[in-house]
C-alpha positions as CSV (number, residue, x, y, z in Angstrom):
1,M,130.4,15.7,176.7
2,H,126.7,16.5,176.2
3,L,125.5,15.2,179.8
4,T,128.6,17.4,181.6
5,A,127.3,20.9,178.8
6,C,123.7,20.3,180.1
7,A,124.5,20.3,183.9
8,V,126.8,23.6,183.7
9,V,123.6,25.0,181.9
10,H,121.5,24.0,184.4
11,L,123.4,24.8,187.3
12,A,124.2,28.9,185.5
13,V,120.5,29.4,185.5
14,G,119.5,27.8,189.1
15,I,122.2,30.4,190.4
16,L,120.9,33.0,188.3
17,A,117.3,32.3,188.5
18,R,118.0,32.3,192.8
19,T,120.1,35.6,192.2
20,V,117.4,37.4,190.8
21,L,114.1,36.2,192.2
22,S,116.1,36.2,196.1
23,T,116.2,40.0,195.3
24,R,112.5,40.6,193.3
25,P,109.6,38.3,195.6
26,S,106.8,39.6,193.3
27,A,109.1,38.4,190.7
28,A,109.2,35.2,192.2
29,R,105.6,34.8,192.8
30,L,104.8,35.7,189.5
31,V,107.2,32.5,187.8
32,T,105.7,30.1,190.7
33,R,102.4,30.6,189.1
34,I,103.6,30.4,185.2
35,S,105.6,27.1,186.1
36,G,102.7,26.0,187.8
37,A,100.3,26.5,184.5
38,M,102.3,25.4,183.0
39,M,102.9,21.9,184.9
40,I,99.4,21.1,184.6
41,A,98.8,21.7,181.0
42,I,101.5,19.2,180.7
43,G,99.9,17.1,182.7
44,A,96.7,17.4,181.1
45,L,97.9,17.2,177.6
46,L,100.0,14.1,178.7
47,L,96.6,12.7,179.9
48,A,94.8,13.1,177.3
49,E,97.4,11.6,174.5
50,S,97.5,8.4,176.8
51,L,93.6,8.2,177.1
52,T,93.7,8.8,172.9
53,G,96.4,6.9,172.1
């Protein structure tokens, strides 16, 4: 049940994001930059954790 609920939520978020961001290219660029920066930060934190752990 939990897996189904997660799948439905992720599908809805994906559709909504595609709809909103396709009409606003500047927002799409901003979201891309923010998500890229967050992924780099998460990677750095995981690397630091594995090196110190």
